[in-house]
N, C-alpha and C positions, 0 to 999 in steps of 0.2 A: 246800604246794601252795595255789594260789591257789583260791577258792571255785568250786565247779562246780554251776550251778543246772541242772537237766534238768526242771523242771516245766513251762516253755513257753519258747517263742522270743520271748514278750513281756518277757522280762528282760533282753533285749540293752541294752548301754549304747552311746550314741552315741561314734562314734570321734572323736579329736582334730580330723581333718579335716572332719568332719561340724560338730562344733561350731565350728569356723572359718568354715564356710560359713554357719551360723546367725546368727553374730555380724556378719556382713558383708552380711546380707541388706537389701535396700532394703525399706521396710515402707510402709504407709498404712492407712487405717481400710477393713478389708474390708467393713464392713457397707455404707457407702457406695460400694462397689466400686472403692476406690482403693488397695488394696496390689497392687503391680506384681508382686511375688514369687508371691502367690497366683494372681492372674489368668493369669500365665504358666504356673503349674504345672497348673491347672485346664484350660487349653488344650491343653498337652501331653498330659495323661492322656486327655482325651477323645479326641483324635487316635489316642493310642496303642492305645485301645481300639475305635477306629471308630464312635465316637458323637459327637454333635453338642455335648454340652456336658457339664461336669462341675462338682461342688459339693464344697468341702473341709470335712469334717466333723471333730469333736473324737475320734470314734471309730468303731469298725465297728458297734458296736451303735447309735451314732446315725445312721449313714448307712444301716444297714438299715431304722431306723425310719421316717427320712424317707421312704425308698423305698416301704415298705408304706404309709404314709399318702399319698403322692402317687397310689399306684395304686389305693387302695380308699377306700371311704366308709364311715361307721358302719353296720353292719348288712350289710356285704358280707364275703366270705370268701376267705381264701388257702388252698391246699392244700400242705402243707408236711410235711417229715419228722418223724418223732417225736422224733428224736436231733438234728435241724438247729438250729443256733444261733439262727435267728430264731424259734424256738418254745420250745425249751427253756432257754436261757441268757440272755435278754433280759428277765427279769422280767415277761414278759407285756405289754411295753409298747404292741404293736400294739391288744390287745384294751383296755388300762386308758387309754390315750391317745386311741385313734383308734376305739374301739367295734368294731373289725374281728375277725371269728370265725375262728379258725384251724380247719383241717379237718387234724389230723394223721394220717399213713400211717406204718406201720412201716418201717424203712429197712432194706434189704437188705444182705447181706455185703458186696457189691462198692460200697456208699455210694448206690445209687440207690434209686428209689421202682418199684413195680411199676406199670407204666403201665395195664395193663388194670384194677387195683384203683384207680388214680388216675381213669381214665374214669368208672369207676362211681360215684365220689365227687362228680363233677360235678353240680351241684344243678339240676334242672329249673326252668322259669320257673314258680314256684307261690309265692303269698304265705306259705306255711307256712315257706318254707326262706329262708336267707341267699341271697344272690346270689354264686353263685361268680365271683371277678373275676380271680384272679392264682394263678400256679403259683411257688412258692419253691423253689430248689434250693441246693446247695453244690457247689464245686469248689475245693480238694480236701474231701473228708469224712473224719475220722479218718486223716489222712495219705493217704489213696487217692485217685488221678487217676480221674475218671469219664471215661468213653470218650465222645468227641465225637459218635458216631453215635447214641448214646443221646438227648444233648440235641437234635440235629436232629429224631429222632423225636418228642419231646415237644414241640418247635417246631411240628411239623405237626398234633399233637393240639390244642395252644393255638390256631392259626389255625382249626381246624374248630369250634371251639367259642366262638371269639372271646374268649379270654383272653389275658392278659398275662403275660411271664416274668420273674422277677427271680432274680439269681445272687448270693448271698452267696460272694464269691470273698474271703475274708479272706486266704487263702493260694493266691490265683490264680498269683502269681509261681512259686511251687513247681510249680504246674501246668504253666506255661509251660516251665519248665525240663527238667521230667520227661518231657513230652511232645513237646518240641522243635517246638512249635507257637507263632504268635504271640499276644499278647494279644488282637488284633483277631479272630482267628480262633475264640479261645475263648469271646470275649464275644458273637460273631455272632448266636447264636439268641435272645440275651436282649434285653429292651426295656431293662432297666437292671442294672447291675452294682456291687456295692459291693465296692471293692479296698483293703484295709487294708495300712498302711506301717509299723506300729510291731512287726509280728511278725519274720518272716526278713528283711525289707529294712532292718531295725534303726533305723528313726527312732524318736524318742521318744515321739511323738504323731502320729494323724491317720489318716483314713482318706477317700476319695472315692468318690462317687456319680455314676455316668455314666448318662447316657440322651439323649432328644431334648431339643431347647431348652425345648419347653412343659413336659415332664416335671420337668425340672431347676428350672424357674421355679417350679413347685408344690411341689417338695422345698425349694427355698430358703426359701418362706415358712413351711414346717413346721419347717425348722431354726431359724429366728427364735422360732417359738413355743415349742419345747422348750429354747430357752435356748444355741442354738449360734451364734448370731451373734458372731463374735469380730472384735476390732479389730486391732492390728498383729500379725497372726498370720503375718506372712511368715516370720518366724524359722522357724515351724513346717514351712511349704512348703519353705523352703531345705534342710531336713534330706532332705525326701521327694525333694526334686529330686537331691541328692546322692546318695541311695540308690538311686534310678533310673539314675543314671550309674554308680555303682560296686558295687552290692550284688546285681544280679540274677546274673550270670554265678557270682558266688561261691556262690550257693545249690547249685550244683552240690558243692560241698566238703560242705556240711551234709548232702546226700543220702548222699555216700559215707562220710561219719562215721557216719549211721545205719545203713547196710547193713552197715558193719563191726561195729557195737555190736550189732547184731541177730544176725549171724553168731557173735561170740564169746559172747554170752549163750546163744545155742543150744547152743553146744559144751560149757557147763559146768552147764547147767541143766536137761537132759533127764532125768538119773538122779535127779533131786529133784523130780519131780512138778510141775515149773515149765515152763509152756509159753511159747514166744515166737512172734513173727509176723514174716514178713520186712518189711522198710522199702521202700515205693514212692517216699517223700520222707524227711522230716525227723523221722518220728515212729517209734518203736519200743514195741511193746504187748508187755507181760509179764504172764503170768498166774499167780498164787501159789496154793498150795493153801487159804489162808485170809487174810482182812482181817488177823487178828492177826499173821501172818507179815510181811504187808506194813507194818505198824507198826513191829515190830522191826527191818525192813530200813531203814525211814525213819530210826529213832533211831540205828541202827548207823552209816548215812552222814553223819547230822548231825554225829556225833562226829570225822568225818574230813573236816569242810568241803564235805560234798556235800549237796546239797537235792534231794531226790525226792518226789513225792507218795505218800500212803498208802494202803492198800486192798488188796483181792484183785487187782484188775487195775490195773495201772500203765502210765501212758503217759510215756515219755520221749522228750524233744524236743531236737534237735540244733540248733544256731544259731551264729552267728558268734563268741561268746564261749564255746563249748564247744570248745575245740581237743583235738587228737587224743591228745597226751601225758595230757591231762585225763581223757580217756575211757579210755584205758588204765590209769590208776591205779583208775577206777571199777571196771573189771573185774576187777582185782586184789583190790579190797575185796570185791565181790561173791562172788568165789571164796572169800575168807577167811570171809565170812559163812555161805556154806554149810557151810564145814567146821566 
């Protein structure tokens, strides 16, 4: 059996056709603004998300960081979810690099923040407090698609308080496919959006930050400062361009595989005190009785050429290299493990 890796959709391999597109990409020096493939991609993604301008970054962490730095100055604050990537999983970059203060809030079961609590955390204009400048959200969050009406309400709150809004749209393409809405519609309430292309879209590297022309000009300066000025990076842009042409609709297959996987797991796990959660997009969550059993399951699967995370709560992620026959084998092995 081929190796099955369910840890994340970041493990995808570029397809042969994507590699060919990369090999044939016309390139130039992007720091001088002379890479035609990057220039075309940035304009394409800006238009696709209904914004004026875009910036190619090396990663979603970098595009989020450049976005936060372009919105906030040192001593200013962004309100963010306790479990959101821009707070928990990006090494504190906004605070370390920009002196930006995070105000984390607990994330609700549906992936949103309680907007009443959010309003109560907006700081008054007082020298004792950091200046609240930005609301930072995610879509999707833990595989859940956030209701667009929620973001529209958050936008009205932001406008009432003179705040900007940023979206970490690392898996925005999954939200587009699952909600049957356009990229522009999902991006509309936000002043800036980061979209990652090395996850479900299957490019080997790269994320884009979109927003107004003035905002992206500031972000471009920050990208240079944090070492993100790339040279002949049109080969990266070509992979993303190929993914946008060929890999958006196929996300439906990942979602269908995740739904199937969750249903199959639920059918054999209930009698073993194991909880499964239905999949909205490409993530399946599995809760085991103990972290020790999670480690045993990880080791058991590794012996069968299947890679999964360890722990009491496991996240299994479907992607373009997780084919249905491989998932069927995973289910068979899981049943054997429980026996």
